[in-house]
MINU-572494 format. One line per 3 residues: their letters; for each residue x, y, z of C-alpha. Coordinates in Angstrom, 3 decimals, m for minus. Example, Ala and Ser with C-alpha at 12.3 -4.5 7.8 and 13.67 -1.06 7.14 Angstrom:
AS) 12.300,m4.500,7.800 ~ 13.670,m1.060,7.140
***
This chain:
XXX) m16.849,m34.877,m37.266 ~ m13.952,m34.422,m34.567 ~ m12.834,m31.227,m36.281
XXX) m16.516,m30.136,m35.543 ~ m16.420,m30.888,m31.740 ~ m12.912,m29.423,m31.166
XXX) m13.718,m25.832,m32.555 ~ m17.224,m26.234,m30.655 ~ m15.169,m26.879,m27.661
XXX) m12.664,m23.868,m28.262 ~ m15.648,m21.620,m29.118 ~ m17.184,m22.695,m25.775
XXX) m14.280,m21.997,m23.686 ~ m13.309,m18.717,m25.444 ~ m16.714,m17.357,m24.301
XXX) m16.429,m18.716,m20.860 ~ m13.270,m17.635,m20.760 ~ m14.151,m13.756,m21.667
XXX) m17.559,m13.871,m19.723 ~ m15.332,m15.081,m16.168 ~ m12.982,m12.567,m17.296
XXX) m15.434,m9.568,m17.829 ~ m17.324,m10.942,m14.522 ~ m14.270,m10.299,m11.996
XXX) m12.849,m7.069,m13.626 ~ m14.262,m3.878,m10.956 ~ m16.873,m1.739,m12.072
XXX) m16.715,1.606,m12.221 ~ m19.344,3.435,m10.221 ~ m21.944,5.438,m11.706
XXX) m21.593,7.997,m9.307 ~ m17.537,8.861,m10.651 ~ m14.361,7.390,m8.415
XXX) m14.511,6.216,m5.348 ~ m14.170,9.262,m2.848 ~ m12.041,8.798,0.454
XXX) m11.345,11.149,2.823 ~ m7.491,10.888,4.012 ~ m7.678,14.258,6.061
XXX) m7.775,12.509,9.648 ~ m4.255,11.982,11.040 ~ m1.547,11.647,8.526
XXX) 1.244,14.331,7.593 ~ 1.604,15.100,3.675 ~ 4.834,17.930,4.212
XXX) 6.818,15.974,1.688 ~ 5.276,16.103,m1.885 ~ 4.563,12.556,m3.414
XXX) 5.902,11.492,m6.587 ~ 4.206,9.993,m9.070 ~ 2.395,7.079,m7.011
XXX) 0.750,5.732,m10.546 ~ 4.152,5.010,m11.748 ~ 4.651,2.028,m9.888
XXX) 3.618,m0.665,m11.665 ~ 4.556,m4.394,m10.414 ~ 5.368,m7.219,m12.907
XXX) 2.691,m10.196,m12.909 ~ 4.291,m12.546,m10.409 ~ 5.957,m9.888,m8.898
XXX) 5.510,m9.946,m4.757 ~ 4.623,m6.737,m3.428 ~ 4.140,m5.646,0.404
XXX) 3.707,m2.523,3.028 ~ 6.121,m1.935,5.379 ~ 5.342,m0.054,8.886
XXX) 7.898,1.526,10.592 ~ 7.643,2.635,14.081 ~ 9.970,5.050,16.220
XXX) 11.099,2.865,18.971 ~ 12.562,6.111,20.950 ~ 9.041,7.154,21.988
XXX) 8.130,3.402,24.170 ~ 4.849,3.046,22.665 ~ 2.684,0.755,24.007
XXX) 1.846,m2.192,22.070 ~ m2.118,m1.106,21.960 ~ m0.806,2.132,20.887
XXX) 1.461,0.777,18.178 ~ m1.614,m1.317,16.446 ~ m3.959,2.107,16.758
XXX) m1.157,4.116,15.039 ~ m0.305,1.645,11.821 ~ m0.249,3.176,8.438
XXX) m2.048,0.992,6.801 ~ m5.245,2.459,6.141 ~ m3.721,5.866,4.721
XXX) m1.264,4.249,2.713 ~ m4.360,2.243,1.070 ~ m6.371,5.190,0.668
XXX) m3.812,7.317,m1.216 ~ m3.244,4.193,m3.569 ~ m6.917,3.619,m4.098
XXX) m7.255,7.245,m5.441 ~ m3.980,7.007,m8.103 ~ m2.946,3.311,m8.486
XXX) m5.797,1.178,m8.269 ~ m3.757,m1.753,m10.354 ~ m1.071,m1.947,m7.536
XXX) m3.737,m1.987,m4.716 ~ m5.314,m5.073,m6.518 ~ m2.367,m6.431,m6.839
XXX) m1.091,m6.529,m3.632 ~ m4.633,m7.845,m2.389 ~ m4.104,m10.727,m4.912
XXX) m0.457,m11.534,m3.938 ~ m1.610,m11.920,m0.143 ~ m1.560,m8.232,1.206
XXX) 1.699,m8.992,3.011 ~ 2.702,m6.154,5.975 ~ 6.043,m5.785,7.409
XXX) 6.556,m3.988,10.859 ~ 10.259,m2.632,11.229 ~ 11.529,m0.461,13.975
XXX) 13.135,3.076,13.874 ~ 14.935,4.870,16.099 ~ 13.780,8.469,15.972
XXX) 11.755,10.866,13.687 ~ 14.386,12.118,11.735 ~ 15.340,8.598,10.717
XXX) 11.463,8.299,9.805 ~ 11.858,11.930,7.717 ~ 14.485,10.460,5.664
XXX) 12.819,7.037,4.880 ~ 9.780,8.970,3.631 ~ 11.933,11.228,1.742
XXX) 13.652,8.390,0.017 ~ 10.466,6.431,m0.611 ~ 8.831,9.475,m2.026
XXX) 11.605,9.688,m4.229 ~ 11.434,6.321,m5.650 ~ 7.606,6.931,m6.372
XXX) 6.335,4.855,m3.435 ~ 3.546,6.045,m1.755 ~ 4.634,7.171,2.291
XXX) 2.560,8.027,4.885 ~ 3.160,9.531,8.187 ~ 0.986,9.106,11.186
XXX) 0.925,11.561,13.879 ~ m0.374,11.637,17.249 ~ m3.303,13.497,18.657
XXX) m1.723,13.915,22.042 ~ m4.933,12.475,24.197 ~ m2.869,9.788,25.734
XXX) 0.856,9.121,26.574 ~ 2.521,10.847,23.275 ~ 2.763,14.157,23.086
XXX) 0.347,15.853,20.222 ~ 2.050,16.350,16.609 ~ 4.484,13.331,17.525
XXX) 4.999,11.545,13.983 ~ 4.735,7.849,15.551 ~ 4.649,5.106,12.242
XXX) 5.312,5.762,8.550 ~ 3.984,3.439,5.996 ~ 5.327,2.620,2.952
XXX) 4.074,0.949,m0.033 ~ 1.924,m1.299,m0.797 ~ 5.046,m1.729,m3.759
XXX) 7.218,m4.322,m4.985 ~ 9.548,m5.943,m2.417 ~ 12.445,m5.072,m4.279
XXX) 11.665,m1.180,m4.374 ~ 10.484,m0.752,m0.758 ~ 13.398,m2.958,0.485
XXX) 15.912,m0.190,m1.132 ~ 14.387,2.102,1.495 ~ 13.814,m0.254,4.388
XXX) 16.011,m3.034,4.019 ~ 18.187,m1.836,6.452 ~ 15.964,m2.104,9.435
XXX) 15.159,m4.421,11.800 ~ 11.716,m6.211,12.249 ~ 9.826,m4.972,15.343
***
């Protein structure tokens, strides 16, 4: 009789695990993949690497880094308006949904760092893209204190911390 109870318990546990596991998976839309407009004010001069190539390990922490130009002396409100989080998020939603979901599950870490010039931002962007990391520059529209077309912020990631640190590990916190 005990054996039947254990088998029944195992069968019920298996069924519940399957049910809740399937329920937590993202559902595919009948209309196809999510359409995202990423044309606003990001610069895509450098070609992306294979953004789908980055695969974090199960317990590996991920982060997104925002690198802000300090030579422009932007006000705090301007910096906040120019963050590149959304541009990176949109790009990875199209190409590496698994990475985005992993970053979301592991706390959505975002770190803000300093860069001293546009040339430094361009170097960081090139290095990040050579490692197949998502990297997006934000350009100013020129409506307030910064000249139109100025590259103000670079977003890198989200991606595993060790990969992002290979690009930005030497930078100081903002």
